[in-house]
C-alpha positions as CSV (number, residue, x, y, z in Angstrom):
1,X,12.4,8.5,7.6
2,X,9.1,9.4,6.6
3,X,8.2,11.5,3.8
4,X,6.8,15.1,5.0
5,X,3.7,16.5,3.2
6,X,5.9,19.3,1.7
7,X,8.3,16.8,0.2
8,X,5.5,14.7,-0.9
9,X,3.8,17.6,-2.7
10,X,6.9,18.6,-4.4
11,X,7.8,15.3,-5.5
12,X,4.3,14.4,-6.8
13,X,4.2,17.7,-8.8
14,X,7.4,16.8,-10.4
15,X,6.5,13.3,-11.6
16,X,3.2,14.8,-12.8
17,X,5.1,17.5,-15.0
18,X,7.6,14.8,-16.2
19,X,4.4,12.6,-17.3
20,X,2.6,15.1,-19.4
21,X,3.3,14.3,-22.9
22,X,4.8,10.8,-22.2
23,X,1.1,9.2,-22.9
24,X,-0.4,9.5,-26.2
25,X,-4.0,10.4,-26.3
26,X,-5.1,7.3,-28.1
27,X,-8.3,5.4,-27.8
28,X,-7.9,1.8,-26.5
29,X,-10.0,-0.9,-28.8
30,X,-11.3,-2.7,-25.4
31,X,-10.7,-2.3,-21.7
32,X,-7.7,-3.8,-20.1
33,X,-8.4,-6.3,-17.4
34,X,-6.4,-5.7,-14.1
35,X,-6.6,-8.0,-11.5
36,X,-9.7,-9.1,-13.3
37,X,-11.1,-5.9,-13.4
38,X,-11.7,-3.9,-16.7
39,X,-9.9,-0.7,-16.7
40,X,-11.6,1.6,-19.2
41,X,-14.7,-0.5,-18.9
42,X,-17.6,-1.2,-16.7
43,X,-17.7,-3.7,-13.6
44,X,-20.3,-6.5,-14.7
45,X,-22.3,-5.8,-11.4
46,X,-22.9,-2.9,-9.2
47,X,-20.6,-2.4,-6.2
48,X,-22.1,-2.0,-2.8
49,X,-20.3,-1.5,0.7
50,X,-18.8,-4.4,2.3
51,X,-20.4,-5.8,5.2
52,X,-18.5,-6.8,8.5
53,X,-18.3,-10.1,7.9
54,X,-16.8,-9.7,4.5
55,X,-14.1,-7.7,5.3
56,X,-13.1,-10.4,7.7
57,X,-13.5,-13.4,5.5
58,X,-12.6,-14.4,2.1
59,X,-15.9,-13.2,0.2
60,X,-16.8,-13.5,-3.3
61,X,-17.5,-10.3,-4.6
62,X,-15.8,-6.6,-4.9
63,X,-17.0,-4.0,-2.5
64,X,-16.6,-0.7,-1.2
65,X,-14.7,-0.7,2.1
66,X,-16.5,2.4,3.2
67,X,-19.2,4.5,1.2
68,X,-17.2,5.9,-1.9
69,X,-16.7,9.7,-2.4
70,X,-18.6,11.2,-5.1
71,X,-17.0,14.5,-6.8
72,X,-19.0,17.4,-7.9
73,X,-18.4,16.2,-11.5
74,X,-20.1,12.8,-10.6
75,X,-17.0,10.5,-10.4
76,X,-16.8,8.0,-7.5
77,X,-13.8,6.9,-5.7
78,X,-12.7,4.9,-2.6
79,X,-11.1,1.9,-1.0
80,X,-12.3,-1.4,-2.2
81,X,-11.9,-4.9,-1.0
82,X,-10.9,-7.6,-3.6
83,X,-12.0,-11.1,-2.8
84,X,-9.7,-14.1,-3.0
85,X,-6.4,-12.7,-2.1
86,X,-4.8,-15.9,-2.8
87,X,-5.4,-15.1,-6.8
88,X,-3.3,-11.9,-6.6
89,X,0.2,-11.7,-7.2
90,X,2.4,-12.0,-4.1
91,X,3.1,-8.1,-3.9
92,X,-0.7,-7.3,-4.1
93,X,-1.9,-10.1,-1.8
94,X,-1.9,-7.6,1.1
95,X,-2.0,-4.3,-0.4
96,X,-4.6,-1.7,-0.3
97,X,-6.8,-1.3,-3.2
98,X,-8.6,2.0,-4.4
99,X,-10.8,2.4,-7.4
100,X,-11.9,5.4,-9.5
101,X,-15.3,5.4,-11.7
102,X,-16.3,8.3,-13.8
103,X,-19.8,9.7,-13.6
104,X,-21.0,6.9,-16.4
105,X,-19.6,4.2,-14.4
106,X,-16.3,3.5,-16.3
107,X,-13.4,2.1,-14.3
108,X,-10.9,5.0,-14.7
109,X,-8.1,4.0,-12.3
110,X,-6.9,1.0,-10.1
111,X,-4.7,2.2,-7.3
112,X,-2.5,-0.3,-5.3
113,X,-0.5,0.5,-2.4
114,X,1.7,-2.1,-0.4
115,X,2.9,-2.2,3.0
116,X,6.0,-0.5,4.0
117,X,9.3,-2.3,3.6
118,X,12.3,-2.5,1.7
119,X,11.3,-0.1,-1.2
120,X,14.3,-1.6,-3.4
121,X,13.1,-5.2,-3.1
122,X,9.4,-3.9,-3.4
123,X,10.1,-2.0,-6.5
124,X,12.2,-5.1,-8.1
125,X,9.3,-7.4,-7.5
126,X,6.4,-5.2,-8.5
127,X,8.1,-4.1,-11.6
128,X,9.1,-7.6,-12.6
129,X,5.4,-8.7,-12.1
130,X,4.3,-5.7,-14.6
131,X,7.0,-6.4,-17.0
132,X,5.9,-10.2,-17.4
133,X,2.5,-9.0,-18.8
134,X,2.9,-5.4,-20.0
135,X,6.9,-5.5,-21.3
136,X,9.7,-3.3,-20.3
137,X,8.8,0.1,-18.7
138,X,8.9,3.4,-21.0
139,X,10.8,4.9,-18.5
140,X,12.3,3.9,-15.0
141,X,15.0,4.7,-12.3
142,X,15.3,1.6,-10.1
143,X,18.7,2.0,-9.2
144,X,19.4,0.6,-5.6
145,X,19.5,3.1,-2.9
146,X,17.3,5.7,-5.1
147,X,14.5,7.4,-3.8
148,X,11.9,7.3,-5.2
149,X,12.0,4.4,-7.2
150,X,9.9,4.8,-10.2
151,X,8.8,3.3,-13.4
152,X,6.2,4.2,-16.0
153,X,4.5,1.9,-18.9
154,X,3.1,4.2,-21.7
155,X,0.6,2.2,-24.0
156,X,-2.3,3.0,-26.3
157,X,-4.5,0.5,-24.2
158,X,-3.4,1.5,-20.6
159,X,-1.0,3.8,-18.3
160,X,0.9,2.6,-15.3
161,X,3.1,4.4,-12.8
162,X,4.9,3.0,-9.9
163,X,6.5,5.2,-7.4
164,X,8.1,3.8,-4.5
165,X,9.1,5.8,-1.3
166,X,8.5,4.6,2.2
167,X,6.1,2.1,0.3
168,X,5.1,1.4,-3.2
169,X,2.1,2.7,-5.1
170,X,0.9,1.5,-8.7
171,X,-1.8,3.1,-10.6
172,X,-3.3,1.7,-13.5
173,X,-5.0,4.3,-15.5
174,X,-7.3,4.0,-18.5
175,X,-6.1,6.0,-21.8
176,X,-9.2,8.5,-21.2
177,X,-8.3,9.0,-17.3
178,X,-4.8,9.7,-18.3
179,X,-5.6,12.0,-20.9
180,X,-8.1,13.9,-18.5
181,X,-5.1,14.1,-15.9
182,X,-2.4,15.1,-18.3
183,X,-4.7,18.2,-19.3
184,X,-5.3,19.1,-15.7
185,X,-1.6,18.9,-15.1
186,X,-0.9,20.9,-18.0
187,X,-3.1,23.7,-17.0
188,X,-1.6,23.7,-13.3
189,X,1.7,23.7,-14.7
190,X,0.7,27.0,-16.5
191,X,-0.4,28.6,-13.1
192,X,2.9,27.6,-11.4
193,X,4.9,28.9,-14.0
194,X,3.0,32.2,-14.1
195,X,3.7,32.7,-10.2
196,X,6.0,35.3,-9.1
197,X,9.5,34.3,-7.8
198,X,9.7,37.0,-5.3
199,X,7.0,38.3,-2.8
C-alpha cells in the first residue's frame, strides 16, 4: 500500500512535533564524518554536476546528479552521486543520497533513501549499522508490523532520524541544522495550534 500525500503530511508533522525538544542545542567540537563527508563542516573541494559518464561508471569524486536547488536564504540542496559504492554499508550501497548546505558552504544534512522492500528487515539492518557506531537510539519503535518504523539518535555532535514506511529514509543532521529545524517546527506548531477547529 502506498502512503498518500495527506497521510504523509500528517505523519511528518507528528514526527517533527515529537522531535522538537529532543535535540539539545549544543555546539559540536568538530564535524562528524558520515560516509566520509563532514556533517557540520566543509567539503575538501567544491562539488560540480556529474557528467553522463560519471553517472554510469564508478567515478572518483562526489558530484551533483543535477543542478542543485538554491533557496532564497542561500542554502543549497540536491541529489548527489557518491563514488565507490563498494565502500558503503550494504543498506546504503544502492540508495539515493541528498545533501543540503548552508549559504556559507557547511554541510548541514545528508539524507539517504533506500529502495522499497520489507521495511522491518530494512529498519533492523539500518538501525544495527547506525548503532554499531553511534550507540543505542534515544528513542525508537522498531516492533515487527509497526508502520512506520522509527528511530532517533540525539547527540551533541549529530542528530540522526530513521523513518521507514514504504521504504527507509535516514537523515544525518548537524547540530546547527537541527536547532534551526526545531525552531521552525516550534513556530509552525504555534500556528497549527492557533487554527480554529471549526469553519
